[in-house]
N, C-alpha and C positions, 0 to 999 in steps of 0.2 A: 681229077674229076673237077669241072670248071662248077665252082661254088655259085655263082650269080645264075649260071644255065639251071642248075638244079633247082632253086629256088623259082625259076621262072616257070618249069615243068610242074611244079607240085602246084604252082597258083593257078596254073590250067587245069588241074584235075579237076573232075566232079565226081566224086563219090557219094553223094546224097542219093538216097533210095526212097521209093514211096512208102507211105505210112501203111503198117500191117494193121488193120483193125482189129485183127484178132489178139494181137500181142500185147502182154502188159509190160509198159514202158517203167522203167526207174523215175526218168521225170519227162512232163509233159511240160511242153514252153508254150505258150499261148500269145502270139504277136509276131512281128516282123522288123520291127524298129532297132535302133541301138541297143536297148536293153535287152531284147530278146538273142539277138544275134552274137552279141557277146557272153549270155549267158549259155547258149548253145556250145559256142567254142570251149568256156571253161567246162562246162558238164561232159564234152567229148575228150577234153584233155584228162579229165579224172577216169574214164574209162565207165561211166555209168550209160545205160541203155537210153537214149534220148531221141524225142519226137518233137517237131516244132509243126505247130500249125498258125498258117497266117494267110490272109488275104492277098498282101502284097509285100514284099520286100522294101525295107525303108522307112515305112512309115512317114511322118511329118517331115524327115531328112530328103526324101523323095521330091517333096515339094517346095524347098528352099532352093533359092537360085544359085546362091553361093555360100560358102561355108569358108571362113577366115579365122577361126578361134578354136580349130579343132587341133591338137598336138600332132606335128609330124606335117601337116599341110599349110603351106603359107595360104594356097589358095585351093579350092576345089569344090567344084559344083556339087549341090546336094546329090543329085540323080547318081553321079560319079562316085561319090562317098558311099552311099548305098551299094553299088554294085562292089565296091570294094570289100565291103562287110560281108554281102552275099558270097562273095568267091571265097573267102576265109572259111566260112561255115561249110562250104561244098567240098574241101579238102578232107572231110570226114564224113564216117559213112554213116552219116543221120538220115532219121528217116522224116520226111517232110511231106505235110499236106498242104501244098500251094492253092490259093484260090478259095479257101474255105475262112468262114467264120463260126467263132463259137456261140452257140445259142443256149448252153446249160451247162452246170456242174451237178452231178448227183453224189453224194457220198456213201459210202459203204466199207466193204475189207480194203477197197482200195477207190480211188475218184474214177469216176466215169463222167467222160466230157460227151455231150452231144453237139455237133456239128450243124450246120446250115442246110445239109442236105439230106439229114436226119440220121446218118451215120454216128458211131460212137467209137471211142479210143477209151483206153484206161490207163492210168498210171500210178505209182505209188507214192508222187510226189507232183504237184504242178507248179509252174512259176507264172503268174500271168504278167503280162506286159504288153497289154493290149493299147495303151497310150491313151491319146484324146484326138477329138477330130475338131478341126477349126469348124467355127459356127458361120456358116455361109452366108452370103446375101442372096445368092439364088437367082442372079440378074445376068442378061446376055452377055457373052463376052468373060465372066469371071472364070470358067472352067478352063476356055481355051486359051486365055493368057496368064493362066498361073505360073509362076516361075519366069515368067516374062514381063515383069511390071506389076502384076499380081503379087502382091507378099501377105504375109500374115504374122510375120515375126520382125518387129524394127530391131530387136536385139541382135538377130541373125542377119538382116540385109540391110540395114540403115545405111551403112558405109559404102554401098553399091550406088546410092543415090545421092551422092556429093556433088552439088551445084546443078542439081535438077530440081524440077517442080514437081512436087507429090501432092496427093490427097491422104487424108487418113479418115478412116470411116469409124467413130465410136467415141463417145464425150465421157466414158468412164476412167478409171485409172489406167487402164490400160492402155484406151487410145490418147489419152492427154501425156501420159508419159511418152508414147512414142512419137507424139507431135512435138513433144520438146526436144527429143534426141534428134529428130529430122531437121528441127529449126536450127540447130547448131550447125550442118553442113549443107543442108538444102537451099537452092536459090529462093525457094518460097513453098510453104506449106498450107493447105486448106484443109480444116478440120470439118467434117461433116458429122452433125449429130440430129438424129430423129425427133429427141425431144425438145422441149422449150428451152432448156437449161443444161448447162453441163453437170453430170454428175457426179465427176470425179472430186478426190477429197479437195478441201480450200487452197491446202499449200501448193498443190499442182496446179490448179487454176491461176493461182496466184502467179507462179512461176511462169506460166505459159502466155501471160498476159506482158510478161516483160520482154517477149521477142516480137520485132516490128515485122517481121516476114510471114507471121500466122495471120490468117484470116479464117474465122468461125462462123459455119452456116448453120445455124440454130434450125430445127423443124425443117430440115430437110432430109432426102433420101436419095441413096443413087439408083438410077433407073437403067443405064447399063454401062458397059465398060467395051470401049472402042480400041482398035488397033488390029495391026495384021501380024507382023514379026514381033512386035511389042506394043505396050500402050501407049496409044496416042492423045487420047482424051477421055474424060468421065461425064456422061451426062447425069444431071441431079434435077430435080425437081422438089419445090416447096410442097409441104403437105397440106397447106391450107387451099392448093389450087394451082394452076396456070401452067403454061407450056414447059417442058425441060428446058435446062440450058446446059451448054456446053463448059467443061473446066478445061484450059490447056495445061494437061499434067502429063507427065511420063512415066507415073508409077503410082499406085495405089496400095495403101496399108490396111487391110481389113481387120480392125481391133474390136470386135463385138463378142469374145469370149471363147473359151473352148468348152466342149462338152467330154468328160471323161467315158471312156467305152467301158461301163461297167454295168450296164443293165442285167447282163446273164448272172452277176453276184449278188444282187439286190436280196436281201433276205438270207443270204449265207455267209457272208463277210461284213465285218462292221465298215461303214462308209462314213466320210465325213460329210459338213455340211455341204461341199461342193461337189458330192458324188464320188470322190478320190476312196482307194482303199487305202485302210489305216495301217501302216505297217512299223514295227519297230527298226530299232538300229541294224537288224540283221536280216532285214526284209520280211520277217515274220508276219501273216495277218492273224486274222482271230481265229482260223480254223488250222487246226494241227495238220501239217503236211501241205500247205498251201502257201507259197512264197509269191511277192509282188514286186516289181521294180518298175522304174523310169515315170514317164509322166501320168500314168494312171494311179499313183499312188499320192500320200500325202506329203511326200517329201519335196521341200520348196526348191525354187529356181528349176525351171524346165529347161534343160540344156542337153546338148548332144553327148557332150563329155560326162555329165553327171549322171545320164541314163546308162551308159556305157559302164560306169565304175558301179551303180547300183546294180545292173544286170550281173556283174562278176560277183558282187556280194552274195545276190540271192542264189547264184549258182552254187557258191562255195555252201552256203549257209543250207542249201537243199541235201548237196551232197553230204553234211555232216549229219542231216535228219536221218537219211538213209543208212549211215554205216551205225547210228544209234538204234535202228528200228529193224534191224535185219533179222 
């Protein structure tokens, strides 16, 4: 048998089945990013009855222009990596509820999860991997040009803008850190801050001042992002009034923070000051039988490879929990 051919055939198979709302699952995985999909693969390989509930596959990965720091790929577009993850999960007969968000979790003999359409599903254990959402500007052009010059993660995408003119929105630590990273490789960086001063730590502000290719616009806000196939310019205006003016840039990094998707567990699980789910080294939360992994948790350094590793840990911890509580 041609080994390569057999692998190709396996990758093309889709054995996933619809979620059965009447069934009690061993593990319910909530989310669709790297942590969720890795957890799903590990659970299915362990032979536990697993269901996945997600609004979409890929999470923030699907919004990343390109990935150059995930092992096994020198370069891959974010949407392509997300698709590879999804294909690997679909090799298994896993139950999936696509296009659904979780609105609540209720305790009992088992855990009952309520979805945004009012339906429910039940599990002996839960792995929460709902990630974070980029805080958006909500200006014209932002959504249309995401992944085509509009970026939210300098750690992920800065190398793609070497030698180009870019803008960074946000004067806090993440915005100034991004501006510093970009100033090292970009032709020019324009930092746009809505407040009258940068709010980043002084050591970061001082470090930024050393770069001569950085311009800071205080008390300014982005009014529009322009471009067709990619970003061609950004319109900004002073908050004190006056007409908007055009910045000749080829990319814009929006660094105004992330919001953890944890509203549905407030009052049920312990959260930190940032609203992230507090977990231990085995991805256990404050509630017995509920685990969490990825960017939604208190684990530092939000990276694809870390989220995937945490997803594997959460799956193994959940399977261990199930064996001990049969």
